[in-house]
LOVEX-682721 format. One record per residue (C-alpha): x, y, z. Coordinates in steps of 0.1 Angstrom, whole numbers, plus 5000, padded with zeros to 4 digits. Example, Ala and Ser with C-alpha at 12.3 -4.5 7.8 and 13.67 -1.06 7.14 Angstrom:
2
rec x->5123 y->4955 z->5078
rec x->5137 y->4989 z->5071
END
This chain:
92
rec x->5000 y->5000 z->5000
rec x->5010 y->5035 z->4993
rec x->5016 y->5058 z->5022
rec x->4991 y->5087 z->5020
rec x->5001 y->5123 z->5029
rec x->4992 y->5134 z->5064
rec x->4962 y->5158 z->5069
rec x->4967 y->5193 z->5080
rec x->4953 y->5200 z->5115
rec x->4948 y->5236 z->5125
rec x->4961 y->5242 z->5161
rec x->4940 y->5273 z->5166
rec x->4906 y->5256 z->5169
rec x->4883 y->5275 z->5193
rec x->4846 y->5272 z->5199
rec x->4826 y->5301 z->5184
rec x->4801 y->5319 z->5205
rec x->4781 y->5340 z->5180
rec x->4748 y->5340 z->5199
rec x->4736 y->5374 z->5211
rec x->4727 y->5377 z->5247
rec x->4694 y->5395 z->5255
rec x->4683 y->5412 z->5286
rec x->4649 y->5394 z->5291
rec x->4643 y->5411 z->5324
rec x->4642 y->5445 z->5309
rec x->4619 y->5434 z->5281
rec x->4595 y->5418 z->5306
rec x->4596 y->5449 z->5328
rec x->4588 y->5472 z->5298
rec x->4559 y->5450 z->5288
rec x->4546 y->5450 z->5324
rec x->4548 y->5488 z->5325
rec x->4529 y->5490 z->5292
rec x->4502 y->5467 z->5306
rec x->4499 y->5489 z->5337
rec x->4496 y->5521 z->5317
rec x->4470 y->5505 z->5294
rec x->4450 y->5491 z->5323
rec x->4449 y->5526 z->5339
rec x->4435 y->5542 z->5307
rec x->4410 y->5513 z->5303
rec x->4395 y->5516 z->5338
rec x->4360 y->5529 z->5344
rec x->4361 y->5566 z->5352
rec x->4388 y->5591 z->5345
rec x->4424 y->5583 z->5346
rec x->4433 y->5618 z->5359
rec x->4415 y->5609 z->5392
rec x->4440 y->5582 z->5400
rec x->4471 y->5593 z->5420
rec x->4503 y->5577 z->5408
rec x->4539 y->5575 z->5418
rec x->4561 y->5572 z->5387
rec x->4598 y->5563 z->5391
rec x->4620 y->5572 z->5362
rec x->4657 y->5571 z->5357
rec x->4661 y->5607 z->5366
rec x->4632 y->5616 z->5389
rec x->4602 y->5604 z->5410
rec x->4568 y->5620 z->5400
rec x->4538 y->5621 z->5423
rec x->4511 y->5631 z->5398
rec x->4482 y->5621 z->5377
rec x->4481 y->5609 z->5341
rec x->4463 y->5628 z->5314
rec x->4472 y->5612 z->5280
rec x->4495 y->5588 z->5263
rec x->4511 y->5584 z->5229
rec x->4531 y->5555 z->5215
rec x->4563 y->5566 z->5233
rec x->4554 y->5591 z->5259
rec x->4528 y->5598 z->5287
rec x->4517 y->5633 z->5297
rec x->4510 y->5642 z->5333
rec x->4485 y->5667 z->5347
rec x->4515 y->5690 z->5355
rec x->4523 y->5692 z->5317
rec x->4554 y->5670 z->5321
rec x->4561 y->5646 z->5292
rec x->4577 y->5613 z->5303
rec x->4592 y->5588 z->5279
rec x->4579 y->5553 z->5285
rec x->4613 y->5538 z->5281
rec x->4626 y->5559 z->5310
rec x->4600 y->5545 z->5335
rec x->4613 y->5521 z->5360
rec x->4581 y->5516 z->5381
rec x->4545 y->5528 z->5384
rec x->4525 y->5525 z->5416
rec x->4491 y->5538 z->5427
rec x->4494 y->5560 z->5458
END
């Protein structure tokens, strides 16, 4: 039998980790905040009669909601708050 040439073996074989890691907690928290805001606007009565404590990245608001858009909410004090900046919403 003929002797076959040896095969090339790359010494730099490493496992590849190309998977993106996601922050599922933040996604779930944002969805929970969206549900809370929507439930406030869907209650019987007026939403501006419900006192709220809204915690954001920068500030804590003790106020009432007036309206909402896709990305923001407006308070009775004419302050516009981005929904992405909201950390927590509680009824007071």
